N, C-alpha and C positions, 0 to 999 in steps of 0.2 A: 795520467791517473797518480790522485795524493797519496803521500806516502802513508802506510798500515801504522798504525798507533799498535805499542804496546799495551796489555794491559797491568796494570798496577802501577804507573807511571806516572800518568796524569790527574790531575784533579783530587779528588778526596785522599785518595791513594798519596799520592804528592803532600798536602798542605797539612796532615794529622801524621805525627809518629806515635808510638805506643811506647808508655814508659820504662820499659825493657832496653827496646832500643835507643831508647833516651838516654839510659846508664852507661849503654855497654858507650856509647858516642863519646859521651864524657868521662870513661873511665874512673868512674867516682865510684862510693858505696849507695846503695839505697838511702840511709840515714841523713849522709850528707846532700844528697840531692834532694832530698825532703827541705832540708834548710837553708840549701842552696835558692830552691824555689820560691820558699816562705820569704826569705832576703829579695830579691829581686819582685817579688808580685805578680808570680807565673804562676796562674792555677790550670787546672783540667781544664778541657775542651768538651763538648759535646758536638759529634757529627753529626749531621742530617742523616744521612747513611752511614752506619757501622758498620755494615758489610763489605760495602767499597772501600771504605778506610780501613778495614782490615782485610784487606785481599782476597774479597772472599769467604774469611772465615767469620762463626758467628761465637766465640767465646768472648767471654764477658771481660774485657779492656779496658785501662786507662789510657785517654789520649791527651795528647798537647798539639800545641801547632809546632810545626818542624822550623817555623821562622825563629820564634821563640826560643827555643835547644840551641838552633846554631848562634844565637846571639850571646846566649849564654858560657859559648866557647872561649871569648876573649873576654873572661870575669875575673878580676884579679883575687877574688876570694878564692876562687877555684882552685887558683895557684897557692894558697895560704893551706886550703886543705889538703892538696898533695904534701906542701911542707909538712904540715903535722902527720901524715900517717908516717913520713920517715921519722920523724922526731920519735912517734910512739914506738916504732920499730928498736930506735936504738936504746931509748930507754927502759923496755921489756929484756933487751939483751944483758943492759948495766946492770939491772936490777935480779936476773937469772946470775950472772956472777958473782952476786955479792956487792959489787962495787959499788957503796950504798953514796959517796962522797962523789961519784963520777954523776951516778943519778941525779943528786941534788944538784947538782952543775949542771947538768940541761936541763932539768926543770924552770931553774932560776934564770939562764942565761939564755938558751939555746930556744924556748918557747915558743913556737909562734904565736904571735896576737892576731887576731882578726878586727880589721875596724870598718864599719861601716859608715863612714864619713860620707863618702863618694857616692853611696846609694841612696844616702836621704837627698845627698843634692842632686841624685838624678831623678829619680822619684819623685821630687816635689820642688819643680826647678821655683817656684811661685810661695811667697810665705803663707799666702791667704789657701794654700792646696793642704800647704800643712795644719793648716789651723785647721780647718774643713776637717781634717782626718784624723782631729785626734780622741773621737766619743772612744774609739775601742781602746786607743794605746792609755788615756786615761783610767776604763775600767779595771783594765787588765793591771794595771800600776796599784790600783789602790787594790785589790783582791790580793794581791801577793802581797800587799802589805799591811792585811789582815792574817795570813796563815803563819801557823808554827811551823817553825823549821824541823825538818827529817833529814833523812839519805837520801830523799830525789830534790829535797829545796833546802839550799845552804843557806845558813844565818845572814852571808855577806847579800846574797839577793835581796834578803824581806828589810834588810837596814837601807840601800841604796834606793829600791820602791818608798821602803817611808820618807827616806827623806825627799824625793822627787816632789809627792805627795804633798808634803807640809809645803815647799817651794813653790808649788803652784798655789798652795789654797793662799800663802802670802802674798801672793802676784792679784789675785782676785778680792783678797780682801783691800789692798789699797789703791787699786782701778774701780772697788763697789760696781765690779762687774756681775757679780750673781743677781740673777731675775728671779727664778722661781724653783722651788724645791716641792718632795712629794715621798709620804711615808708609805711604803709598799710590804708587798712581803717579801721580797727578795731584797730590797734594800734601800736607801735613801738616795731619791734621782737629784740631784741638780741641775741646772742648764744656766749658763753663764754667756754673756755676749762678750766677743773677745775680737776687736779690728773690724766689729760688722759681722762677724760671724757665731752663729749659735752652736755651743757647743755642749752636751748632753752625756754627763756620764754617771751610773752607779757604784755607790760606797755600800757593802755589808755591813749589818750589825757588829759590834765589840761583842760578838760571844764567843766560846770556846769551839773553834773549828775544829771540824774532824775531818781530814784529809783522806777523799776517796780513794780506794788502790785502783780502780776499773780506768782512771784517769791517765794518760802517757802524760807525762811531764817533759820529755824530753821535747816533744812538740810546741807544748805549752811556753818552756823556757825560751826558744829559741824564736816565738811569737814574743817574749819578753824581752830579749835580748833586743828586736830592732826597734821596737813600744821605748824601752829605756832611752834608747839613743836620740832617737826621734823626739819624744820631750824633752832629753839635754839640748838640743838644738836649738827647739822654741822657746823655753823658757832662756837661755841667753841670750835672743834678738829680743823676745819681748822685756825682760829685764835692762837688754843696755836702752831700749828706746824708751825706757822708762830714768834715765839715766842713773840706772842702779850697776852695782856689783853684784856680779856673778860668779862662783854661788856667793851666797848668803853667808853671813859668820854664823858659825854653830858652836853649842855651848855644850859639850859630850855631858858634863855633868849635870844642868840641867834635864836633857834629855832622859837619862838614868834615872832622874828621879820622879819622871812622869810631865814633864813643862809640854809636851806637845809642841804644838808654836811657838810658843813663847822662848823655845831653845835656839829661834832662828832670829837673826837681830840684821836688819837692812840697811846698808851703809851705802851714802852716794859716792859717784866716780871722781867729784871734784876734791882733790884736795884741801883740806883744813880742820879746824878744830870739832872733833864728833863728841855727840852727848847723847844722854837717853831723852828722847823725845816724852811725852805724853802718851803716848802708844807701844813705848818698850823700843821704838824703831831708833836708827840713827840719827839725829838732824845733824846738817853742816854750817858750821860760822866761817863763813870766809871774808877773811880780810878784804874790802873793797875800795879800800883810800887811793891805790893811782889807778884803778878804773873810773874813779870822781872827777882824777885831774885833769883828763883826756875825753870826761864829758863832752864839755862845750865844742871841740873841733868836731866830733861826730855829729851831734846835734847840727851844727851849719853847714856839712857833708849832704847831711841827709834831705836838710833842707832844701840845697840846691839841685840836686837829682830829682827830687819832688817837681819841682818849676821848671826844669829840661823837661819832663813827663808829661806835664800839664799841656806847655809850646806841642808835644808830640801828636797828643791824646785830643788835641782839639776837635771842633766840632768841623765835618766836611760840606762845604755844601752842596746842595743837591743836583750836582752836575753830573755828567756823563760818567767820568772820573771818581766822583765822588760816591758815584751807586755801585764803583767795579769794589770801591773800596770796604764799603761797607757790606758787602757780599761775601767777604772773606773773613770778617768779624766774629761770625758763628761757627767756623771752620775752627778745628782743633787742628795744631803743627806739631808735629813731632822735635822734641830739642835732642839730638844726642848729646849724653851724657859721657861723662871720662872714661867709662868702662867701655863705652861703645854702644850702649843700649840707647834705646828711643824711649822718654816717658813724654805723659800729656804737660801741655801747660801750665793746667791744672792741678792744684793739690790737692792729694786724694787725705780724705780725713783719718787721723792718726787717733783720737781722740773718741770713745768709746760713746754714744748718745742717751745722754741722761743720765751720766756718770754722776754728776753733782746735783744731780734733783734732790726735792724733799723726799723719795723715795729712800735714796741709797743712805739719807742720817734720820730714818726717824725712829732710832733706838737711841738716837746719841745723848738724849737727858734722861737714860735709866743709867740704874744703878742695880744690877742685877745677880742675883744669889744663886747659885744652881746648889738644888738637894743632891744630897749623897746618892739616893737614886735615879734623878735624872741623866740623862745621855750628856757625859760633859763635852765630849768633843763636836758631834753636828750643833749641838746649840752654841756652843762658842765660836764655832767657825760662822753659823748665822749671824748672830749678833753684831759680831766684829765686821762681816760683810756690810750690814747696815749701819754703823756709826757708833755702834756702844763701844765703850774706850773702858770700862768699869764692872768688870764682873770677876765676882768671887767664886770661891765654890771649899768644899771639905778638904781637908789637907789629906784625906781619904784618897782624892782623884789626882793629887799631885800636887806639884810647885805650878809657880807663876799664876799666882790670883791675885787679883785687885786685895781682896779680904778674904780671911779665914774664920773670922767672927761673925757667927750669923745672928747674931744678934746689933750687929754696928747700924746707927740708926740712920745712914747716909742710904740704905739699900729702900730702895722705891718697889722692885718688885721681884719674889719668890718663887722658884720653878718648882712644884712639888707634881711628885707622883704617885702618892701613897694616901688613902683615904682618910679624912679629918680624926682626930680624937674628939669624940663625943664628951661633953660632960668636963671638961678643962677649962677655969677661965683665963681670957686673953693676957699675956704678958707687954708690959707698958715697956716702950724700948728704952735701952741702956740700964736696963736693970742689969743686976750682976746676979750669977746663976753659975751653977758648972758647967765643964765645958761638957758637948754634945749632950745635954739634957733639956734642950728646946722643944726638940720635937713633943717632949712628953710634958713641957710646961704652958700647952697653948700656942697662938698666933702672937707676935709683937702688933701692936696696934700702929695705925699708920702705914702699912704695906698690904699691897697687893700681891695676893697668893693665888698663882693659873696653873695651868696642867701643860705640857711641856707641847701641846700640838697647838697652844696658843701661837708661840712663836712662827711656827710654819705657815700658820691661815692667814696672818700678819703679812709675810713675806708673800704670798700669792696673793691675797688680796690689794697690795699695794699701799695699804693704811695701816693705822693702830686703829686694832679691832674693841668692841666694848667687854671686856673682860669679864664679864654676868656668866656668860654661858659655859666657861672655860673656870670657875672657880672650883675650888678642891673641892673634890668628892661629888660634881655635879657630873649629870653624864652629857658627854661631849656631842656637840654637832658632828656629822656625816662629813670625813676629811675626803675630799673628791678631789682628783686629779685637775691641777691647771692647763693641760694640754688637751683634755675634750673638751669637742664643741659640741654642743645639741643639737641638732639638726632637726626643722620642721618637720611634728608629727612627732616625734620621737618623746619619749619619757624625759622629762628634765627633772632631776630630784632637788635641787633650788625653789621650784616654782610650786608653792603650799597648794595640797589637791584640794580641790571641792567636793563636798559633801556631796553623794549622791542623794541622801535625802532617806534611805533606806536603813533601820537600824536593824539591832539582829532581833528584837521582837515581831518588829510587820514581817520581818521573813517568815520568821516562824508561825507566822496566822497565815502568810498567803499557804505554807505549805499544810497547815490545819485545813484550809478551804478545798486544798485540793483533794486531801484525805475524806472530806464530807462530802463533795462530790461523787468519789468513785462509789463512798457507801447507797451515799443515793442511787444512782446506778444500777447499783446491786438489788437494792431495796424495789427499786421498778421491775427489773427482771424478775426475782420471786414473786409478786404479785399479779404478774401477766399468766405467768406459767401457772399460778392458782387458778385463775380465773379459767383458762383454757381446760383443766382437767376437772372444773366444778361444770360446763358445759358439752364436757363429754369429747372435746375435739371439734366443737360445731365450728368455733375459729375459722381452722387450718384451713377445714375443707373450704366453706364460702370462700376464703379468700384464694385457694388455688381455684375455685369454679371461675372466680371473677376474671383471672387473666386471661387477655385475647393477645389478638395480634397488632392492635393497636399502640402498645409498648414498644412492639420492634418497629412500628415503623416510626414512634417518636425517636428513637436512638439513632436511626439511621440520619432522620434529619438536621441533631445535636452534630453525629461525626463530621456531617456535610457544612453547617452555616460555624463550624469550630467550637471542638469540645474541650480547648482550654478553658475558654470564656467563662462556661460552665462548671467546671473543677473551680474556680477562683471566687465561683459565686457560692459554690456548694462552702466550701471552706467558710469564705465568711459567715454565710448563713449558721454554718456549725458555732464559728466563734461566739454569733448574738445567741444561740441559744444554750452554749454554755454562759454566757453572763448572764440570761433571762434566770436562767434555771438557778446558778445562785445568787443571785436577787431575791426570786419567790422560797427559795432554802431560811434566808436570811428573815426574811418577811415572816414565816410560820414559826421560827425561833420565836422571834419579837411577840409575836399575837400569842404563841404559850405561854410565855413569860407575863402577857397581860402588860405589854411597854407597847407604845407608838415608834412605829421604827423610822429609822432616821437614816439618810447616807449619811454615810461616813468620809472621812475624807481619802480613805482606803479602795472605795468605790469610786468616788472620782480620779483617782491617780490610775485606775486603772483605764478608766473610758478615756484620760487621756493619752497614758500609754499604749493602748489600742487605736486612737488617732494617729499619733506617730507611725504605728509598724503601716496601716494602713496606707499613709502616705508614703512610705519608706518603700512599700510593694509597686507602687503606682512610679516612684522616682527607678526602681530596678526594669518595671516592665519598659519603662521609656529608653532605660540605656540599652536591653536586648533589642530592642526596635531598632535602635541606630546602631546595635552592632552588626546586624543582618544586612546594614546597607553597606559594610567596610567590607576592604579585601579581606584572603585569609591572610597574608603576610600582618597584614594593621593587626588584624583583629588577634592574631596571636600576641605581637608585641602589647597590645594592650592587656592582655589577661594575664601576659607575665607583670606587667605594671599593679595590676590589681593583684594580683597574686602578694607581691610584695609589698602595696603599702599596706594588705590586711594582716601579715606576717606583721608589720611594724605597729600596727595598732592592737592588736591582738595582745604584741608583748606592752604595749604600754598599757593597757587595762591591764594585765594582769601583777604589773608592778603598782599600778595605784590601787587597785583591789588589796594589793597586800601591805602597804602602805598604810589605806585608811583601816586595815582591822588592827596593826599595831599601835594608831595612835588611839581607836577604841580602847584596848587593852591598857594602856596607859593612863589614859581619863578612870578608867572601873579601881585601877591602883590608885591612884590620886583621891578617888573618892573614900 
């Protein structure tokens, strides 16, 4: 006889542990437990059977894997939490006694500092994994960079986030890694390709943000601590691979004056003379005279090595040994590195695909001026990411612009987001006028004026678009998401809608025809009633006497031979009668007016529509007959597919009809 197992020892009861039990096992407070779980990436789990996992209880409980909690017992951050608890007790004791000097000494020298470096290396063993997980980190960092400081959010945290955000934008600009961008209600979405991985993040608009009170910022700041550490690691690696010093040089005065990206300057790791480049970056001039002296010897060594490799890699004759050697050519052999890790023989690509193509420099020939009402930060980031190096703006928007003079003749394109000034003559380029009065003096000749959406649409299209549709004051085309792919059968806003051939006047005429038919039927009923009254009800009596059992026999025969076909034929005959009545009514009206009746286009369209309806009914009947031959399972599946397709088609027709209506209203307004 086997050993009897105790209840609540194996299975779900052993694999899962409640949050209360986990806190007791780790001997820390609940807030510290939350922080530790966020740092380590441990989240609550949902067991299949909660009752068994909770040892028979049905109370609502949060569960974790027992192995995860066991893994946390040896975490170094756990020891830091315990040290911080001891430190807080000593600090409270010193403040209670009034020993402020001791309290300050404890704060400066003995406060435990929590480092998350080992957790980053542990959670992301490969650099590609860290890049793939940058979406949430970047969105959180850009969010806090735009929030105001208050009691919950210290100003130092906001400065750190703003600094990391600008450093990341500098790398994207240098590598031309930005691919797409979209203006949404939530903010501005950006997508970049870094080391072959697509990274998508959200940046809020530069509005006056009101911090909500119902948000627990302790949890948000815990996530932010982890994300800032992760982003710092990733940026250090990216800058190092690019041969740049990290962190880049930061000019605090320029930042206080609102320079933004221009407050940072990149510096190469190579030692040499530094000078400002065309884009404000620091460029290195290195003395290469010593290298040129030894260049000839190095070339000879490379040529000798190349000849030896050619002899080794000579074509092997088609023998058995040669076939064995050629079999191994397609296989990848692992080579151990200095660290002991193994790597493939083939070098992995480090450059981003398409980084130096035509698309990445499509704004390089432009000199752009941003009006004071246009959003400067996102436009500057987009323009610099695609090669534009000469961007000017008003002095109100901050320092670091190419030019602050909106009358500069070198400006080729100006981004404006206000209605045009009507009735003002154009101002020639280079004329003298008072500062800031150019907006009231009219446009400058030889310059394009576009709205901000033009830059975003050019980026998403991958080419420079025609500026006609984006002129100042013009009605803009729809700004569509570049990540939405239209499937077959769905509504595509980029495709022009075909006119259904029915105008509002024709629709009104059809409604009048229906009303006319109803009135004609009413008049006919009244006429029959009056005739019956004159003859004293003889018609009804004769009709009652004429009924016999023959009609019952005919009904029985119809039911036996299939009443459905008769119903369909009756419906078709009713439609024919309705059309004949309409035609007869029109003929009578034409005769009363003394005009010869002619069939108009509307009647032809109605006949064509009836033919289409008849063909549609025939197809539906054929489909119904085929469905009767299916099994129950396949028939239900087919009906679900039909329902989904019909829903999509109805939605498409609804949107197309709405669009037709809008286009008609636009035509009327123009006329």
